KESE-483417 format. One record per residue: residue number from 0; chain; y negated, x, z of N, C-alpha, C in turn. Coordinates in steps of 0.02 Angstrom, whole numbers. Each point is the difference from the previous one (the first is absolute). Example, Ala and Ser with C-alpha at 12.3 -4.5 7.8 and 13.67 -1.06 7.14 Angstrom:
2
ATOM   i ch    n.y    n.x    n.z   ca.y   ca.x   ca.z    c.y    c.x    c.z
ATOM   0  A    284    660    390    -59    -45      0    -60     45      0
ATOM   1  A    -53    -18    -36    -59     42      3    -55    -39     37
END
This chain:
197
ATOM   i ch    n.y    n.x    n.z   ca.y   ca.x   ca.z    c.y    c.x    c.z
ATOM   0  A   1207  -2851   3718    -34     -9     64     39     37     54
ATOM   1  A    -32     45     36     32     38     53    -30    -22     67
ATOM   2  A     44    -23     45    -20    -22     66     30     48     51
ATOM   3  A    -41     27     44     22     43     55     -8    -39     65
ATOM   4  A     53      1     42     -3    -36     63     -1     49     59
ATOM   5  A    -44    -14     48     -5     39     62      6     76    -11
ATOM   6  A    -47     30    -36      5     72    -14     -8     42     63
ATOM   7  A     44     50      7     -2     44     58    -39     63    -16
ATOM   8  A    -27     33     51    -36     63    -11     49     58     -6
ATOM   9  A    -25     57    -19     40     61      2     18     15     73
ATOM  10  A     56     32     10     18     22     67     47    -45     38
ATOM  11  A     23    -55    -30     47    -44     35     73     19    -12
ATOM  12  A     10     52    -40     68     21    -15     20    -14    -72
ATOM  13  A    -28    -52    -29     16    -18    -69    -54     25    -47
ATOM  14  A     21     20    -60    -48     20    -51    -38    -61    -23
ATOM  15  A    -65      8     -8    -41    -56    -25     -3      5    -76
ATOM  16  A     21    -52    -35      0      3    -73    -70      5    -29
ATOM  17  A     -7     37    -53    -64      7    -36      2    -47    -60
ATOM  18  A    -22    -60     10      5    -50    -52    -66    -36    -10
ATOM  19  A     -4    -35    -55    -56    -45    -13     17    -66     32
ATOM  20  A    -49    -33     29     10    -66     32    -52    -49    -25
ATOM  21  A     22    -61    -13    -46    -53    -18    -18    -42     61
ATOM  22  A     49     -9     44     -8    -40     61     32     38     57
ATOM  23  A    -33      2     58     29     28     61     -4    -54     54
ATOM  24  A     57    -17     29      0    -49     55      8     38     66
ATOM  25  A    -35    -24     51      2     30     67     16    -57     49
ATOM  26  A     59      3     30     21    -54     45    -37      1     66
ATOM  27  A    -20     60     22    -37      7     63    -33     68      0
ATOM  28  A    -53      9     40    -41     61     -7     26     62     38
ATOM  29  A     62      1     24     25     59     33      3     58    -50
ATOM  30  A    -14     62     22     -7     57    -47     61     12    -45
ATOM  31  A     59    -13     24     60     11    -40     11    -50    -56
ATOM  32  A    -44    -50     -5      9    -54    -49    -63    -13    -41
ATOM  33  A    -52     40      9    -64    -19    -30    -37     60    -32
ATOM  34  A     37     48    -26    -31     59    -32    -14    -18    -73
ATOM  35  A    -54    -35    -12    -13    -29    -66    -33     48    -49
ATOM  36  A    -24     57     23    -33     48    -44     51     47    -32
ATOM  37  A    -19     28    -58     42     50    -33     42    -25    -58
ATOM  38  A     -6    -64    -18     37    -25    -58    -43      6    -62
ATOM  39  A     31     15    -56    -36      0    -63    -19    -72    -19
ATOM  40  A    -53     -6    -36    -25    -66    -18    -48    -25     54
ATOM  41  A    -19    -61     -5    -44    -31     50     34    -63     27
ATOM  42  A     49      9     44     40    -58     21    -40    -49     42
ATOM  43  A     17    -63     -7    -27    -53     43     41      1     64
ATOM  44  A    -33      5     57     34      4     65     -1    -70     32
ATOM  45  A     59    -25     17      6    -65     33     27     10     70
ATOM  46  A    -36    -26     50     21     10     69     -9    -63     42
ATOM  47  A    -12    -57    -32    -12    -62     37     40    -57    -30
ATOM  48  A     15    -50     41     34    -59    -28    -43    -33    -54
ATOM  49  A     33    -34    -46    -36    -35    -52     40      0    -64
ATOM  50  A    -30    -27    -53     31     -2    -66    -43     39    -49
ATOM  51  A     33     42    -39    -34     44    -47     36     -1    -67
ATOM  52  A    -38     10    -54     30     11    -66    -32     63    -28
ATOM  53  A     42     49    -15    -24     64    -25     44     21    -58
ATOM  54  A    -29      4    -59     36     23    -58     63    -39    -15
ATOM  55  A     -1    -65     12     58    -42    -13     51     -2     56
ATOM  56  A    -11     36     53     44     -2     59    -33    -44     52
ATOM  57  A     38    -49     25    -25    -43     53     23     28     67
ATOM  58  A    -46      8     46     15     29     65    -20    -50     54
ATOM  59  A     46    -14     46    -15    -43     57     10     40     63
ATOM  60  A    -52      4     41      4     33     65     10    -53     54
ATOM  61  A     56      5     36     18    -50     51    -11     32     69
ATOM  62  A    -40    -32     43    -12     29     66     61     -2     45
ATOM  63  A     17     56     30     54      6     48    -24     48     55
ATOM  64  A     48     22     42    -18     45     55     44     62      0
ATOM  65  A    -26     53     29     36     64      5     46      0     61
ATOM  66  A     -2    -52     42     41     -3     60     20    -72     13
ATOM  67  A     41    -10     51     24    -67     17    -47    -36     48
ATOM  68  A    -58     29     14    -48    -29     47    -64    -22    -36
ATOM  69  A      9    -26    -61    -55    -25    -41    -56     51     -9
ATOM  70  A     19     63     -8    -48     53    -15    -35     29     61
ATOM  71  A     15    -24     60    -36     25     59     18     73     17
ATOM  72  A     57     24    -25     20     69     15    -15     48    -58
ATOM  73  A     16    -19    -61     -8     44    -58    -48    -26    -53
ATOM  74  A    -23    -62      7    -49    -26    -48     31    -43    -55
ATOM  75  A    -42    -15    -47     18    -43    -57     42     40    -51
ATOM  76  A     33    -36    -43     39     28    -55     -6    -50    -58
ATOM  77  A     -2     25    -61     -2    -44    -58     62     13    -43
ATOM  78  A     38    -52    -12     57      4    -47    -28    -16    -69
ATOM  79  A     16     41    -49    -26    -11    -68     56    -22    -47
ATOM  80  A    -13    -55    -35     46    -26    -50    -31     13    -68
ATOM  81  A     36     37    -42    -25     21    -66     40    -36    -54
ATOM  82  A    -34    -37    -42     34    -38    -53    -16     33    -66
ATOM  83  A     50     35    -28     -6     34    -64     27    -45    -54
ATOM  84  A    -37    -51    -20     20    -45    -53     69    -30     13
ATOM  85  A      8    -27     60     63    -34     17     50     41     40
ATOM  86  A    -11     64      6     42     42     42    -40     16     64
ATOM  87  A     24    -22     57    -38      7     62     29     54     45
ATOM  88  A    -45     41     25     17     54     47    -41    -12     63
ATOM  89  A     33      2     58    -35    -10     63      6     63     42
ATOM  90  A    -57     26     21     -3     58     46    -24    -27     67
ATOM  91  A     44      3     51    -16    -29     65    -42     45     45
ATOM  92  A    -15     61    -23    -39     45     42     37     16     64
ATOM  93  A    -36      3     55     31     14     65      9    -65     39
ATOM  94  A     34    -47    -29     12    -65     33     37     14     65
ATOM  95  A    -23    -33     54     30     12     65     27    -62     34
ATOM  96  A     11    -54    -38     22    -63     30     38    -42    -52
ATOM  97  A     36    -49     25     33    -48    -45    -55    -43    -31
ATOM  98  A     14    -26    -59    -51    -39    -37     -2    -73     22
ATOM  99  A    -59    -29     -3     -6    -72     11     19    -36    -65
ATOM 100  A     11    -64      6     17    -40    -60    -57      3    -51
ATOM 101  A    -62     -1     24    -57      4    -45     -1     66    -38
ATOM 102  A     16     55     34      2     65    -33     57      4    -50
ATOM 103  A     57    -28     17     57      0    -46    -19    -39    -63
ATOM 104  A    -33    -56      8    -20    -40    -58    -51     37    -44
ATOM 105  A    -44     39     32    -49     39    -38     32     56    -39
ATOM 106  A     59     23     23     37     54    -33     58    -29    -41
ATOM 107  A    -12    -55    -32     52    -36    -36     23     38    -62
ATOM 108  A     64     -5    -15     31     28    -60    -13     75     -8
ATOM 109  A     22     38     49     -5     73     -3     62     27    -35
ATOM 110  A    -10     40    -51     56     31    -35     19     67     32
ATOM 111  A    -50     41     15     12     65     31    -40      3     65
ATOM 112  A     35     13     56    -32      2     65      3     70     29
ATOM 113  A    -58     29     17     -4     64     34    -14    -15     74
ATOM 114  A     46     21     44     -3    -22     70     10     58     48
ATOM 115  A    -42      4     53     10     52     50     62    -16     42
ATOM 116  A     40     52     17     63    -12     35     10     48     59
ATOM 117  A    -47     44     14     11     54     49    -18    -15     71
ATOM 118  A    -22    -61     16    -16    -16     69    -66     32     21
ATOM 119  A     -3     22     63    -62     26     30    -52    -56     -2
ATOM 120  A    -52      7    -41    -52    -51     -4      9    -47    -59
ATOM 121  A     60      2    -31     14    -46    -55     67    -34     14
ATOM 122  A     26    -34    -50     64    -35      8     58     48     12
ATOM 123  A     44    -19     44     63     36      8     46    -18    -58
ATOM 124  A     56     34     -6     47    -15    -53     24    -73      2
ATOM 125  A     17    -24     61     23    -69      7    -56    -50    -16
ATOM 126  A    -60     13     24    -57    -44    -15    -15     -1    -75
ATOM 127  A      4     58    -31    -13      4    -72     52    -41    -39
ATOM 128  A     63      4     20     52    -40    -33    -14    -74      7
ATOM 129  A    -27    -20     58    -18    -70     11    -57    -21    -47
ATOM 130  A    -50     43     -8    -56    -15    -45     24     -4    -73
ATOM 131  A     46     45    -19     29     -3    -67     32    -68    -12
ATOM 132  A     36    -25     51     31    -66     -6    -50    -56     -7
ATOM 133  A    -59      8     29    -52    -51     -6    -32      1    -69
ATOM 134  A    -11     59    -28    -35      7    -64     48     -9    -59
ATOM 135  A     62     21      8     53     -6    -52    -19     34    -66
ATOM 136  A    -15     64      2    -15     36    -63     63     16    -39
ATOM 137  A     -9     19    -62     57     23    -40     19     72     18
ATOM 138  A    -50     41     12     10     71     16    -42     16     62
ATOM 139  A     29     39     46    -39     21     59      3     76      5
ATOM 140  A    -59     30     11     -7     72      5    -25     16     71
ATOM 141  A     42     31     42    -23     18     67    -50     58     -3
ATOM 142  A    -47      0     48    -50     53      4    -18     11     73
ATOM 143  A    -39     51     14    -26     14     67     57     11     49
ATOM 144  A     43     49    -14     56     16     44      7     76      5
ATOM 145  A     41     22     47      8     71     15     38     36    -56
ATOM 146  A    -28     57    -21     34     47    -44    -11     70     29
ATOM 147  A     35     51    -25    -12     67     25    -72     25     -9
ATOM 148  A    -39    -32    -43    -69     21    -12    -50    -33     46
ATOM 149  A     21    -48     40    -45    -38     42      9     19     73
ATOM 150  A    -54     17     34      4     19     71     -8    -59     46
ATOM 151  A    -24    -57    -24    -10    -59     42     66    -28     26
ATOM 152  A     -4    -33     57     59    -31     30     14    -67    -35
ATOM 153  A     44      1    -48     20    -59    -37     75     -2     -3
ATOM 154  A     28    -60    -11     72     -6    -14     13     20    -72
ATOM 155  A     61     22    -14     20     13    -69     13    -65    -37
ATOM 156  A     11      5    -64     12    -59    -42     69    -31     14
ATOM 157  A     45     37     33     69    -23     10      4    -65     39
ATOM 158  A    -44     -8     50      2    -61     40    -16    -61    -43
ATOM 159  A    -48      7    -44    -17    -55    -45     58    -14    -47
ATOM 160  A     30     51    -28     56    -10    -46     58    -36     35
ATOM 161  A     14     18     63     53    -35     37    -19    -73     11
ATOM 162  A    -63    -13     18    -22    -69     12      3    -42    -63
ATOM 163  A     -9     32    -57      4    -34    -65     72     -6    -25
ATOM 164  A     47     34     33     69      1    -24      7     38    -65
ATOM 165  A    -44     49    -10     -3     36    -64     46     61     -2
ATOM 166  A     25     23     57     42     59      0    -39     62    -21
ATOM 167  A     35     46    -32    -31     62    -24    -35    -13    -66
ATOM 168  A    -64     16     -5    -38     -9    -61    -24     68    -24
ATOM 169  A     18     18    -60    -20     64    -29    -73     -1    -20
ATOM 170  A    -41     46     26    -71      0    -19    -10     11    -74
ATOM 171  A    -50    -35    -27    -17      5    -71    -66     38     -8
ATOM 172  A     -6     35    -55    -61     38    -15    -59    -47    -14
ATOM 173  A     14    -55    -34    -53    -48    -17     31    -69    -10
ATOM 174  A    -42    -49     -6     23    -69    -11    -39    -31    -57
ATOM 175  A     35    -22    -50    -31    -37    -55     25    -71      2
ATOM 176  A    -47    -47     -4     16    -70      6    -28    -39    -58
ATOM 177  A     41    -44    -29    -24    -46    -52     14    -71     23
ATOM 178  A    -47    -45    -12      8    -69     21     62    -32    -30
ATOM 179  A     18     20    -61     57    -30    -34     66     27     25
ATOM 180  A      0     52     41     63     30     22      3      8     76
ATOM 181  A    -27    -48     36      2      3     73     68    -20     27
ATOM 182  A     23     31     54     62    -23     31    -10    -69     32
ATOM 183  A     54    -34     13     -2    -66     30    -34      4     69
ATOM 184  A    -43    -48     15    -37      0     64     43    -27     58
ATOM 185  A     62    -21    -13     41    -28     54     18     53     52
ATOM 186  A     -1     63    -20     11     56     47    -41     58    -24
ATOM 187  A    -51     19     37    -46     52    -22     36     66    -12
ATOM 188  A    -13     31    -57     26     66    -14    -44     51     35
ATOM 189  A     30     43     42    -38     50     36     -2     64    -41
ATOM 190  A    -60     26    -12    -10     62    -37    -36     49     46
ATOM 191  A     32     56     14    -31     53     39    -26     52    -49
ATOM 192  A    -65     13      4    -30     50    -44      3     69     33
ATOM 193  A     16     50    -40      2     68     25    -71     23     16
ATOM 194  A     -6     44     48    -67     25     18     -6     73    -24
ATOM 195  A    -62     22     -7    -13     67    -26    -42     39     50
ATOM 196  A      9     65      1    -40     42     42    -70      5    -28
END
């Protein structure tokens, strides 16, 4: 089962992978996060809160906001929790606020958390570190931050790493996770994924 989250269009600086997709999740309809066409296969597109089961993967869409003003500035956002037979991955999309207790409970037992950390219209590095502390994942992967390929005004990943007390983290080409070999959740392991042109 291949799940693609918030697919970007060509022209944002990053190469768009040419892959087959079974499921595509869209956290919000902004153009940089909702380019759902062009994948091989006939993927099921999920863009709304709710509970879904597709090919043995359980998906929960949790309603959140793209800003700290309950969506009045940037609109709604959906955080997606993907349960791959006991291994859970959470993609927070462009979350722009701290979570409520109800939202934290809906995102229970996250093993791998993908979280925006670049500020602007999403969480800042310090806010992201606070949300990580609320969710308590085993592994956290920062996303939506400034790199040499991005022209948008975003903070780099360094602020988030400092807030997490992670120091220097060497970027990895990919991340493979097995439920039987997860790091201890008492302190989330930060994994920075390398980016490609």
